[in-house]
C-alpha angles and dihedrals in degrees: 000000000000091000090054093049091049092050092048092050091050092051092050092050091046094050094046091048094049092046092053094049093051090062095052102046115075116239108253091216096050119093118224115268137192092037109187128178122195117197131193121181116205113244095212095081089245093127092237115145123183117214125188115182124186132176139163113256093009123134099177143008131220115210123202103189094198097247100080094276119118131181138177113227115186093192095046091229121108142146110218122191114216110209095206138036116256151117105271130194105218121195121196118192120194117207132200126210088264092054092253109149145203123188137200128190124205137174119238124189113203130186118199125184113214124188126204108245097174135007144169112204096175092225097141113078121226132048117354115278106274090206088066107026138048129174140244104218132195146043138256101116098282091242093301103074089253118175104215133094109221115223139176092226119132091235088065098043127019139152116227137149092007099306140088114238117203103193129199116197135183103239135124110259120164104322093328130099095212139044129206141144139257116195123192138179093216112147089005104066135359134156144189120227128344137091124305118192128183123186109208147153117219134217119256100205121119111256096026117129113187118184140187109191150135139231131200112265091232093066092115092060104035101023127212134343092013089067092057129235129225114195106198094180135003126169137182121218085209092059106038123208096009108125122199127206113186146162127208126198137141112317088006106068138110109002090359095056121131116242153118140224140218134193117230134172126245099014090151099035102041138039116255132185113242115192147168125203108204130189139150088269104044150352115227126191122210142177116203089349092305112122116224105168137019129184127188119247126205141167093271091065127078094240097097100082138065119300130193128217129250130191118185147148115217129187125225118323131130092314104029094050129194118000117232106255088224093055116128107155142344138170144209109219118207121195098184147337116217132180120198131190 
């Protein structure tokens, strides 16, 4: 009798317990429903936007912020800081434990106020401003089998008529057949996060390799690629109008670098604005305010420290390729360099 009562009590407790658990655990085969996304845009022009996503049967949410940045948010609640003004198409995808999904797309209009914190307008004719620019000098290929010898001579870099001219010339200099210039703001100006924009016109000659880029300020202590490299613009005279935006860092350098390209018109006949928008979450590359490649940034990467700016015109090498036998001289013309935060 007592054994029967005990067994019955056990069965009642077991059934009640199982019934309660089945209500609390989402069904793996059921897609999320009732997806709702609340959005609040900060009114202080900071770019901060608060998102709160909720859904029945959801255990996590994937956010595509509409600018190439994506993030998984288990709670569904996040404040994302947009680095640039714009009208963004945001997609939020709710996921169940069984990877069933439901998605919702919304439009978010963001206004961000950016202030110029450093600029070089190249308004003063003569040699480049020594308070803002130094030089890398020498030959030897610079790790890329390049053919030029970089100098600090005025016939390789000069400011006139409101622009900087970096001039590559076919001439014997040291053991090299070409001369050019490589200007850098190292030990004069560096910054962490923001937007850098350079307005420039590029050379069209085969074998030219103009570049607008940045290196981590700790390069002297950790060397490359541990310092990180952000290539805002690279162009080949042998492949006109194709613009490269690239990052280099350990295990992703040289031929394994991470980057994207875009095709524009008039790269060698008109001035264009080449830019990178850099934050702790992403690095975005743009031409004339049009994004063409975005890569995520995180605290395991070397892109969370100060970087300095480099402007140069290389000849040949592993990227520039064969130099036109008829080449005599060419230049990259830079109207301005501006850094916003």
